[in-house]
C-alpha positions as CSV (number, residue, x, y, z in Angstrom):
1,X,33.9,48.9,1.1
2,X,34.1,46.8,4.3
3,X,34.1,48.7,7.6
4,X,31.2,47.8,9.9
5,X,30.3,45.3,12.6
6,X,28.7,41.8,12.4
7,X,25.9,41.0,14.8
8,X,23.0,38.7,15.3
9,X,19.2,38.7,15.1
10,X,16.6,36.0,15.0
11,X,13.0,35.8,14.2
12,X,10.0,34.0,15.7
13,X,9.8,30.7,17.5
14,X,12.2,27.8,16.9
15,X,11.9,24.1,17.5
16,X,14.4,23.2,20.3
17,X,14.7,19.7,19.1
18,X,15.7,20.6,15.6
19,X,19.2,19.5,14.6
20,X,22.0,22.1,14.5
21,X,22.7,23.7,11.2
22,X,25.5,22.3,9.1
23,X,28.9,24.1,9.2
24,X,29.0,27.2,6.9
25,X,30.4,26.7,3.4
26,X,33.2,29.1,4.4
27,X,35.6,28.2,7.2
28,X,33.6,28.3,10.4
29,X,35.0,29.9,13.6
30,X,34.6,28.2,16.9
31,X,31.0,28.4,18.2
32,X,30.9,30.2,21.6
33,X,30.0,28.0,24.5
34,X,28.8,31.1,26.5
35,X,28.1,34.7,26.0
36,X,31.1,36.8,25.0
37,X,32.6,38.8,27.9
38,X,33.0,42.5,27.7
39,X,36.0,43.4,25.6
40,X,35.7,40.4,23.4
41,X,36.2,41.1,19.7
42,X,33.1,41.0,17.5
43,X,33.6,40.0,13.9
44,X,33.6,42.9,11.5
45,X,32.4,43.3,8.0
46,X,30.1,46.1,6.8
47,X,29.3,48.8,4.3
48,X,29.7,52.6,4.5
49,X,26.6,54.5,5.6
50,X,24.7,56.4,3.0
51,X,23.2,59.9,3.4
52,X,19.7,58.4,3.1
53,X,18.1,55.3,1.6
54,X,20.3,54.1,-1.3
55,X,19.6,55.9,-4.6
56,X,20.5,54.8,-8.1
57,X,24.2,55.4,-7.7
58,X,24.2,53.5,-4.4
59,X,22.5,50.6,-6.1
60,X,25.3,50.4,-8.7
61,X,27.9,50.3,-5.9
62,X,25.9,47.9,-3.8
63,X,25.4,45.5,-6.7
64,X,29.1,45.6,-7.5
65,X,29.9,44.8,-3.9
66,X,27.4,42.0,-3.8
67,X,28.8,40.4,-6.9
68,X,32.3,40.5,-5.5
69,X,31.3,39.1,-2.1
70,X,29.1,36.4,-3.6
71,X,32.2,34.8,-5.1
72,X,33.8,34.6,-1.7
73,X,30.8,33.6,0.4
74,X,28.7,31.6,-2.1
75,X,25.6,33.6,-1.1
76,X,23.6,34.6,-4.2
77,X,24.4,38.2,-5.2
78,X,20.7,39.1,-5.3
79,X,20.3,38.0,-1.7
80,X,23.5,39.8,-0.6
81,X,22.3,43.0,-2.1
82,X,19.2,42.8,0.1
83,X,21.3,42.2,3.2
84,X,23.6,45.1,2.3
85,X,20.8,47.5,1.5
86,X,19.1,46.7,4.9
87,X,22.4,47.4,6.7
88,X,22.8,50.7,4.9
89,X,19.2,51.8,5.6
90,X,19.5,50.9,9.3
91,X,22.7,52.9,9.5
92,X,20.6,55.9,8.5
93,X,17.5,55.1,10.6
94,X,19.2,53.9,13.8
95,X,23.0,54.3,13.6
96,X,23.5,53.4,17.2
97,X,22.4,49.8,16.4
98,X,25.5,49.0,14.4
99,X,23.8,46.2,12.4
100,X,25.8,44.4,9.7
101,X,24.8,42.5,6.5
102,X,26.6,39.5,7.8
103,X,24.2,39.2,10.7
104,X,21.3,38.9,8.3
105,X,23.4,36.5,6.2
106,X,24.0,34.3,9.2
107,X,20.2,34.2,9.9
108,X,19.5,33.5,6.3
109,X,21.9,30.6,6.4
110,X,20.4,29.0,9.4
111,X,16.8,29.6,8.3
112,X,17.6,28.3,4.8
113,X,18.9,25.0,6.2
114,X,16.2,24.5,8.8
115,X,13.4,25.6,6.5
116,X,14.8,23.6,3.5
117,X,14.2,26.3,0.9
118,X,16.6,27.5,-1.8
119,X,18.0,31.1,-1.6
120,X,19.3,30.7,-5.1
121,X,15.6,30.4,-6.3
122,X,15.0,34.1,-5.4
123,X,14.2,36.0,-8.5
124,X,15.4,39.4,-9.8
125,X,12.4,41.0,-8.2
126,X,13.4,39.7,-4.8
127,X,10.5,37.2,-4.4
128,X,11.1,33.5,-3.6
129,X,10.0,31.2,-6.4
130,X,7.6,29.4,-4.1
131,X,6.2,30.9,-0.9
132,X,8.1,29.8,2.2
133,X,5.7,28.6,4.9
134,X,6.9,26.5,7.8
135,X,5.0,23.7,9.5
136,X,2.1,24.6,11.8
137,X,3.1,25.7,15.3
138,X,0.4,23.5,16.8
139,X,2.0,22.3,20.0
140,X,3.0,18.9,18.7
141,X,6.1,17.3,20.2
142,X,9.0,19.7,20.1
143,X,6.9,22.5,18.6
144,X,5.4,25.5,20.4
145,X,1.7,26.2,20.3
146,X,1.0,29.5,18.6
147,X,-2.6,30.1,17.7
148,X,-3.5,31.9,14.5
149,X,-2.9,35.7,14.7
150,X,-3.8,36.9,11.2
151,X,-6.8,34.9,10.1
152,X,-4.6,32.8,7.9
153,X,-3.8,35.8,5.6
154,X,0.0,35.3,5.5
155,X,0.3,31.5,6.1
156,X,-3.0,30.1,4.9
157,X,-3.9,28.6,8.3
158,X,-6.8,30.0,10.4
159,X,-6.0,27.7,13.3
160,X,-2.2,27.9,13.9
161,X,0.5,30.3,12.9
162,X,3.5,29.3,10.7
163,X,6.8,30.9,10.2
164,X,6.8,32.7,6.9
165,X,9.3,33.9,4.2
166,X,13.0,33.5,3.8
167,X,13.7,35.2,7.1
168,X,11.0,33.1,8.9
169,X,8.8,35.5,10.7
170,X,5.8,34.8,12.9
171,X,2.8,36.6,11.3
172,X,2.4,38.7,14.4
173,X,6.1,39.8,14.4
174,X,5.8,40.6,10.7
175,X,2.8,42.8,11.3
176,X,4.6,44.8,14.0
177,X,7.9,45.4,12.2
178,X,7.1,45.1,8.5
179,X,8.3,47.8,6.1
180,X,8.5,48.0,2.3
181,X,12.2,48.0,1.3
182,X,12.1,49.9,-2.0
183,X,9.9,52.8,-0.8
184,X,7.4,52.4,-3.7
185,X,4.4,52.5,-1.4
186,X,3.5,48.9,-2.0
187,X,2.5,46.5,0.8
188,X,5.5,44.8,2.6
189,X,5.8,41.2,1.5
190,X,7.4,38.6,3.8
191,X,8.2,36.5,0.7
192,X,10.4,39.3,-0.8
193,X,14.0,39.1,0.4
194,X,14.4,42.9,0.4
195,X,11.3,43.5,2.6
196,X,12.2,40.5,4.8
197,X,15.8,41.6,5.3
198,X,14.8,45.2,6.1
199,X,12.1,44.0,8.5
200,X,14.5,41.7,10.2
201,X,16.9,44.7,10.6
202,X,14.1,46.8,12.1
203,X,13.2,44.0,14.5
204,X,16.7,43.5,15.7
205,X,17.4,47.2,16.2
206,X,14.1,47.8,18.0
207,X,15.5,47.0,21.4
208,X,17.9,49.9,21.8
209,X,21.0,47.8,22.1
210,X,24.4,48.5,20.6
211,X,25.0,45.3,18.7
212,X,28.6,46.4,18.0
213,X,29.4,45.2,21.6
214,X,29.4,41.6,22.6
215,X,27.0,42.3,25.5
216,X,24.6,44.2,23.3
217,X,24.8,41.5,20.6
218,X,24.0,38.7,23.0
219,X,21.3,40.6,24.8
220,X,19.6,41.3,21.5
221,X,19.7,37.8,20.2
222,X,18.5,36.3,23.4
223,X,15.8,38.9,23.7
224,X,14.4,37.8,20.4
225,X,15.1,34.1,20.8
226,X,16.2,32.4,24.0
227,X,17.6,29.4,22.3
228,X,21.3,29.7,22.8
229,X,22.1,26.9,20.3
230,X,20.3,28.9,17.6
231,X,22.4,32.0,18.4
232,X,25.5,29.9,18.3
233,X,24.6,28.6,14.8
234,X,24.0,32.2,13.6
235,X,27.2,33.4,15.2
236,X,29.2,30.7,13.5
237,X,27.7,31.4,10.1
238,X,27.9,35.2,10.4
239,X,31.5,35.1,11.6
240,X,32.5,32.8,8.7
241,X,30.8,35.1,6.2
242,X,32.5,38.1,7.6
243,X,35.9,36.5,7.5
244,X,35.3,35.2,3.9
245,X,34.2,38.6,2.7
246,X,37.6,40.2,3.5
247,X,39.7,37.3,2.3
248,X,42.2,38.0,-0.5
């Protein structure tokens, strides 16, 4: 069932000199040249809110939805189910945030292209086939300098931080917002798409904004990443996915 609101979130530090993402595989809408003004329409596509974290019956419905939408968006169904589950859980934890799966899909699209990893290689258990670790944030031309914050535990580098996982978190951001998605008591894993999507949702919704409004959406994305071009790329991808998901 498709009834919610598409919004944006971004993680970590970006390279301002990086090329813009390629157009989405589904028809891309016009990229905004400035912040949407109050009253502007936000793209809509979401899932019905559950009573609590999805149970077995919710998973069956979610998997059926993911398979159906995968055919329209060309996002792997396993990845879509992670985005959809994160939306459903945030509707329970923080319903005023109005986060949608398509927001996370837009981020995943941009990060996938900039990080050059394959979302189709994510296994049935949710883990990427090979750990996704970006280049060192060592202050080289076009790259911010971010000194190591976790003793190399997550990115293998005790000198500089790297963006990690399919949603590309800084280790310090991951540590602050991480949560295990399936509630089994295990340690959250940035290389697991379920944990990464849920943590991204928590990160976006931490600022108290209503992302169902244009002003709240832009305030949130610029709070987490001041690069307007990145937000425009995510907007274009998320909007295209939302439109594709409700196409006949």
